[in-house]
C-alpha positions as CSV (number, residue, x, y, z in Angstrom):
1,M,-41.4,-28.4,202.9
2,Q,-44.4,-30.6,204.1
3,E,-45.1,-31.5,200.5
4,T,-41.7,-33.0,200.2
5,L,-42.2,-35.3,203.2
6,L,-45.5,-36.6,201.9
7,T,-44.9,-36.7,198.1
8,G,-45.9,-40.1,196.8
9,K,-47.3,-41.2,200.1
10,K,-50.7,-42.4,200.9
11,V,-52.4,-40.8,203.9
12,T,-55.5,-42.4,205.3
13,G,-57.8,-42.0,208.2
14,P,-59.3,-38.9,210.0
15,V,-56.8,-36.2,211.0
16,S,-56.2,-36.5,214.7
17,A,-53.6,-37.6,217.2
18,R,-52.9,-40.7,215.0
19,I,-52.5,-40.6,211.2
20,N,-51.7,-43.5,208.9
21,I,-48.9,-42.9,206.2
22,D,-48.1,-45.7,203.9
23,G,-49.7,-48.1,206.2
24,R,-47.7,-47.0,209.3
25,E,-49.1,-45.2,212.3
26,Y,-47.6,-41.8,213.2
27,I,-48.1,-39.6,216.2
28,N,-49.5,-36.5,214.4
29,F,-49.4,-32.8,215.3
30,F,-50.5,-31.5,211.9
31,G,-54.0,-30.2,211.1
32,S,-56.8,-28.3,212.7
33,Q,-59.7,-30.8,213.4
34,Y,-59.0,-30.2,217.1
35,L,-61.8,-32.1,218.7
36,A,-61.2,-35.2,216.6
37,L,-64.9,-35.8,216.0
38,A,-64.6,-37.3,212.6
39,S,-64.5,-40.9,214.0
40,V,-67.3,-40.5,216.5
41,P,-69.8,-43.3,215.6
42,E,-73.0,-41.2,216.1
43,I,-71.8,-38.4,213.8
44,R,-70.9,-40.9,211.1
45,L,-74.2,-42.6,211.5
46,A,-76.0,-39.3,211.1
47,V,-74.3,-38.9,207.7
48,R,-75.2,-42.4,206.6
49,E,-78.8,-42.0,207.6
50,T,-78.9,-38.7,205.6
51,L,-77.5,-40.4,202.6
52,A,-79.9,-43.4,202.9
53,R,-82.8,-40.8,202.7
54,G,-81.7,-40.2,199.0
55,V,-80.8,-36.5,199.5
56,P,-78.7,-34.9,196.7
57,F,-75.0,-34.7,197.2
58,A,-75.2,-30.9,196.8
59,E,-78.1,-28.4,197.0
60,P,-78.2,-25.6,194.4
61,M,-79.9,-22.5,195.8
62,P,-83.1,-23.3,197.8
63,A,-82.9,-19.7,199.4
64,A,-83.3,-18.1,195.9
65,L,-86.6,-20.2,195.5
66,G,-87.9,-19.0,198.8
67,T,-87.4,-22.4,200.6
68,I,-84.8,-23.8,203.0
69,D,-83.6,-27.4,202.9
70,P,-84.5,-29.2,206.2
71,D,-80.9,-30.4,206.6
72,F,-79.6,-26.8,206.4
73,E,-82.4,-25.6,208.7
74,A,-81.3,-28.2,211.3
75,V,-77.6,-27.1,211.3
76,E,-78.7,-23.4,211.4
77,L,-80.9,-24.1,214.5
78,A,-78.0,-26.1,216.2
79,A,-75.5,-23.4,215.4
80,A,-77.8,-20.6,216.7
81,A,-78.2,-22.5,219.9
82,A,-74.5,-23.1,220.2
83,C,-73.9,-19.4,219.8
84,G,-76.8,-18.1,221.8
85,A,-78.3,-16.3,218.8
86,Q,-81.7,-15.8,217.4
87,A,-80.7,-17.4,214.1
88,S,-77.7,-18.3,211.9
89,I,-76.9,-18.7,208.2
90,Y,-75.2,-21.8,206.9
91,F,-73.1,-21.7,203.8
92,A,-70.8,-24.0,201.8
93,S,-67.3,-22.5,202.5
94,G,-65.5,-20.7,205.3
95,Y,-64.0,-18.5,202.7
96,L,-67.3,-16.6,202.6
97,I,-67.2,-15.8,206.3
98,G,-66.0,-12.3,205.8
99,R,-68.5,-11.5,203.0
100,V,-71.5,-12.9,204.9
101,A,-70.6,-11.6,208.3
102,L,-69.9,-8.1,206.9
103,A,-73.4,-8.1,205.1
104,S,-75.0,-9.2,208.5
105,M,-73.7,-6.3,210.5
106,E,-76.5,-4.1,211.9
107,P,-76.0,-1.2,211.4
108,A,-73.5,-1.5,208.5
109,P,-70.1,0.0,209.1
110,D,-68.8,3.0,207.2
111,L,-65.1,2.1,207.1
112,L,-63.0,-0.9,208.0
113,F,-59.7,-1.5,210.0
114,L,-58.0,-4.7,209.2
115,D,-55.3,-6.7,211.1
116,A,-52.3,-7.2,209.0
117,N,-52.4,-11.0,209.5
118,A,-56.2,-11.3,209.2
119,H,-57.3,-14.3,207.2
120,Y,-57.5,-14.0,203.4
121,N,-61.2,-14.2,203.5
122,L,-61.4,-11.1,205.6
123,Q,-58.9,-9.3,203.4
124,D,-60.9,-10.1,200.3
125,A,-64.2,-9.2,202.0
126,A,-62.8,-5.8,202.8
127,K,-61.8,-5.2,199.2
128,V,-65.1,-6.4,197.8
129,S,-67.0,-4.2,200.2
130,G,-65.8,-1.0,198.5
131,L,-65.6,0.6,202.0
132,P,-62.4,2.6,203.0
133,C,-60.1,0.1,204.6
134,F,-57.0,0.7,206.7
135,T,-54.6,-2.0,207.8
136,F,-52.8,-1.9,211.3
137,E,-49.9,-3.9,212.6
138,H,-50.7,-7.4,213.7
139,G,-52.4,-7.5,217.1
140,D,-51.5,-3.9,217.8
141,A,-54.4,-2.2,219.6
142,D,-52.4,1.0,220.0
143,A,-51.7,1.2,216.2
144,C,-55.4,0.5,215.5
145,R,-56.4,3.2,218.0
146,D,-54.2,5.7,216.2
147,L,-55.7,4.9,212.8
148,L,-59.2,5.3,214.2
149,R,-58.3,8.8,215.6
150,R,-56.9,9.8,212.2
151,H,-59.5,8.5,209.9
152,V,-62.9,8.2,211.5
153,R,-65.0,11.4,211.0
154,P,-68.1,12.4,213.0
155,H,-71.1,10.1,212.5
156,E,-69.1,7.4,210.9
157,R,-69.2,3.9,212.2
158,P,-66.0,1.8,212.1
159,A,-65.5,-2.0,212.2
160,I,-62.3,-3.9,213.1
161,L,-61.8,-7.1,211.1
162,T,-59.6,-9.8,212.8
163,D,-59.2,-13.5,213.5
164,G,-60.2,-14.4,217.0
165,I,-57.4,-17.0,217.1
166,F,-54.7,-16.7,214.4
167,A,-54.2,-20.0,212.6
168,T,-50.4,-20.0,212.4
169,S,-49.4,-18.8,215.8
170,G,-52.4,-19.5,218.0
171,R,-52.3,-16.0,219.2
172,L,-55.4,-14.5,220.8
173,A,-56.5,-11.2,219.3
174,P,-56.8,-8.4,221.9
175,L,-60.6,-8.1,221.3
176,D,-61.3,-6.5,224.7
177,D,-58.9,-3.6,223.8
178,Y,-60.5,-3.3,220.3
179,A,-64.0,-3.1,221.8
180,S,-62.9,-0.4,224.2
181,T,-61.3,1.5,221.4
182,L,-64.5,1.2,219.2
183,A,-66.9,2.2,221.9
184,P,-66.7,6.0,221.5
185,Y,-67.5,5.6,217.8
186,G,-70.3,3.1,218.2
187,G,-68.3,0.6,216.2
188,S,-67.9,-3.2,216.5
189,C,-65.6,-6.0,215.8
190,L,-66.1,-8.7,213.0
191,V,-64.3,-11.8,214.2
192,D,-63.4,-14.9,212.3
193,E,-63.6,-17.5,215.0
194,S,-62.6,-20.5,212.8
195,H,-59.7,-21.6,215.0
196,A,-61.5,-20.7,218.3
197,F,-65.0,-22.0,217.8
198,G,-65.6,-25.1,219.8
199,V,-62.4,-24.9,221.8
200,V,-62.0,-21.4,223.3
201,G,-64.3,-19.6,225.7
202,A,-66.3,-20.9,228.7
203,T,-68.9,-22.6,226.4
204,G,-66.7,-22.9,223.3
205,R,-68.1,-20.0,221.4
206,G,-64.7,-18.6,220.7
207,A,-62.4,-15.6,221.3
208,A,-65.2,-13.0,221.6
209,E,-66.7,-15.0,224.4
210,Y,-63.3,-15.6,226.0
211,C,-62.6,-11.8,225.9
212,G,-66.1,-10.9,227.1
213,I,-67.2,-8.9,224.1
214,E,-69.8,-11.2,222.5
215,K,-72.5,-8.5,222.6
216,R,-70.2,-6.1,220.8
217,A,-69.0,-8.4,218.0
218,T,-70.2,-10.0,214.9
219,I,-68.7,-13.5,214.5
220,G,-68.5,-16.1,211.7
221,T,-66.8,-19.5,211.8
222,T,-66.0,-22.4,209.6
223,L,-67.2,-25.9,210.9
224,S,-64.2,-27.7,209.3
225,K,-61.9,-27.1,212.2
226,A,-62.9,-28.2,215.7
227,Y,-66.2,-29.6,214.5
228,C,-64.6,-31.7,211.7
229,A,-67.5,-30.9,209.3
230,Q,-67.8,-28.8,206.1
231,G,-69.3,-25.4,205.7
232,A,-69.5,-22.3,207.8
233,I,-72.0,-20.3,209.9
234,V,-72.7,-16.7,210.8
235,P,-75.0,-16.2,213.8
236,C,-77.3,-13.3,213.5
237,S,-80.7,-11.9,214.1
238,S,-83.8,-13.5,212.5
239,L,-84.3,-10.4,210.4
240,A,-80.8,-10.5,209.2
241,A,-81.0,-14.1,208.3
242,E,-84.1,-13.5,206.1
243,R,-82.4,-10.6,204.4
244,L,-79.1,-12.5,203.8
245,R,-80.9,-15.3,202.0
246,T,-81.9,-12.8,199.3
247,E,-78.6,-11.1,198.9
248,P,-75.1,-11.9,197.6
249,P,-73.1,-13.9,198.4
250,I,-75.7,-16.4,199.8
251,R,-78.0,-15.9,196.8
252,G,-76.4,-17.1,193.7
253,A,-74.0,-19.6,195.5
254,C,-74.4,-23.3,195.9
255,A,-75.9,-23.9,199.3
256,G,-73.6,-26.8,200.0
257,S,-74.0,-30.5,200.8
258,P,-76.9,-31.9,202.9
259,L,-74.4,-34.6,204.0
260,S,-72.0,-32.0,205.3
261,A,-74.9,-30.2,207.0
262,A,-75.8,-33.4,208.7
263,A,-72.3,-34.0,210.0
264,A,-72.2,-30.4,211.2
265,T,-75.5,-30.7,213.1
266,A,-74.5,-34.0,214.7
267,S,-71.1,-32.5,215.7
268,L,-72.7,-29.4,217.3
269,K,-75.2,-31.5,219.3
270,Y,-72.5,-33.9,220.3
271,L,-70.3,-31.2,221.7
272,A,-73.3,-29.7,223.5
273,R,-73.7,-32.9,225.3
274,H,-70.0,-33.4,226.0
275,P,-68.5,-30.0,227.0
276,E,-65.8,-31.8,229.1
277,I,-63.9,-32.4,225.8
278,R,-62.8,-28.8,225.7
279,E,-61.2,-29.0,229.2
280,R,-59.1,-32.0,228.2
281,I,-57.8,-30.5,225.0
282,C,-56.8,-27.2,226.8
283,G,-55.0,-29.1,229.5
284,T,-53.0,-31.1,226.9
285,A,-52.0,-28.0,225.1
286,D,-50.8,-26.4,228.3
287,Y,-48.8,-29.4,229.1
288,L,-47.0,-29.2,225.7
289,R,-46.2,-25.5,226.3
290,R,-44.7,-26.3,229.7
291,R,-42.6,-29.1,228.3
292,L,-41.3,-26.9,225.5
293,R,-40.4,-24.2,227.9
294,S,-38.4,-26.7,229.9
295,L,-36.2,-27.1,226.8
296,G,-35.8,-23.4,226.6
297,I,-38.1,-23.0,223.6
298,A,-40.2,-19.8,223.7
299,V,-44.0,-20.2,223.2
300,I,-46.7,-17.7,223.7
301,D,-49.6,-18.1,226.2
302,T,-52.9,-18.6,224.5
303,P,-56.1,-20.5,225.2
304,A,-55.9,-22.2,221.7
305,P,-54.9,-25.7,221.0
306,V,-52.2,-24.4,218.7
307,V,-48.5,-24.3,219.8
308,S,-46.0,-22.7,217.5
309,F,-42.3,-22.1,217.9
310,Q,-39.1,-21.4,216.0
311,Y,-36.3,-23.9,216.3
312,G,-33.2,-22.2,214.7
313,T,-33.1,-21.4,211.1
314,R,-35.4,-22.7,208.4
315,A,-32.8,-25.2,207.3
316,Q,-32.6,-26.5,210.9
317,M,-36.4,-26.8,211.1
318,V,-36.5,-28.8,207.9
319,R,-33.9,-31.2,209.3
320,L,-35.9,-31.4,212.5
321,Q,-39.1,-32.1,210.7
322,R,-37.4,-35.0,208.7
323,R,-35.7,-36.4,211.8
324,L,-39.0,-36.6,213.7
325,F,-40.7,-38.1,210.7
326,D,-38.1,-40.9,210.8
327,R,-39.2,-41.5,214.3
328,R,-42.9,-41.6,213.2
329,I,-43.8,-38.2,214.6
330,H,-45.5,-35.9,212.1
331,I,-45.0,-32.1,212.6
332,Y,-45.6,-29.2,210.3
333,L,-43.2,-26.5,209.2
334,S,-45.7,-23.7,208.4
335,T,-45.1,-20.8,205.9
336,Y,-48.8,-19.6,206.3
337,L,-50.0,-16.2,207.2
338,G,-47.9,-14.7,210.0
339,A,-45.2,-17.4,209.9
340,G,-42.4,-15.0,208.9
341,P,-39.6,-15.6,206.3
342,E,-38.2,-18.6,208.1
343,G,-41.5,-20.3,208.9
344,V,-42.5,-21.9,212.3
345,I,-43.1,-25.3,213.6
346,R,-46.9,-25.4,214.1
347,C,-48.2,-28.1,216.5
348,A,-51.9,-28.7,216.7
349,V,-53.2,-30.5,219.8
350,F,-56.1,-32.9,219.3
351,R,-58.6,-34.2,221.8
352,D,-57.2,-37.7,221.6
353,H,-53.6,-36.7,222.2
354,V,-52.3,-38.3,225.5
355,Q,-49.5,-37.2,227.7
356,A,-47.2,-39.9,226.2
357,D,-47.6,-38.3,222.8
358,I,-46.3,-35.0,224.1
359,D,-43.5,-36.7,225.9
360,A,-42.5,-38.5,222.8
361,L,-42.3,-35.2,220.9
362,I,-40.3,-33.5,223.7
363,D,-37.9,-36.4,223.9
364,A,-37.3,-36.2,220.2
365,L,-36.8,-32.5,220.3
366,G,-34.4,-32.8,223.3
């Protein structure tokens, strides 16, 4: 129904706590650029300086030629530092996370176990891998444990594929339970950290860090969410990075845009210097949850800046969405993965939201 609200309208400006629609400012709770870095002057300057150097808008396949573009090398070094890894691989689209992360796993798994609500990139990566794959109920560690008992044979190494934070609900995957379940088999988790990287965990490394399983997990993340850039990274060992450059899907795909890489590098370095940003956004999200509960609306506890809830039937949520839009508050009725047949109201909390924005939403709901 979001398309109906915005049909024929002109939306301008970075996606953050404020959005401009047809020349009017709205309080915005739609999107996923949680840290609202797109308007930070030094990040925008980094892109302008890169453009001024005369770089191409897109780089074909330098890895296939045995070289690496310096702008891509810079973002890989910054991402490796952010993740505490030896190296990382940068590529054009987060949709390749599952493929690249699965190829980076050392040792390679023999069979896969997939959360039912895992992102499409993980679902497709499992299919393309050709490995036996079994799907378990969303977030159900017991169901996953039962599948492992039934299907893992001696000397086989399993892997669990899951989002760290699920995009629609903001739910945290029970990664610590998964890691304990995998331990007897020598298996590990493959975690898509796209909605956790930069905002969840003591240093913002994501759900694996938050759950204390970083050393037992392979992660990948897009940079288009919290970091407001384009492209994705998979942290890995130096040997794995060298190997991945010569194999599909890295080899044979466009490496991406040096301009996007420059924005990503600047964003990673900016957040490394300003870790306090994460504390502010988490506090705002918690405040929204408390205010919603004061209205009797059920919301889950999660460390993510995503707050989702149902508000009656789908028809009632459509009316609510339109009523708030008339009051210049922009919310989203999501039908994405895990939303269920009725959908859910999904509110993203951004770094530049203030308490008055939350209060305005709650007053309109009340």
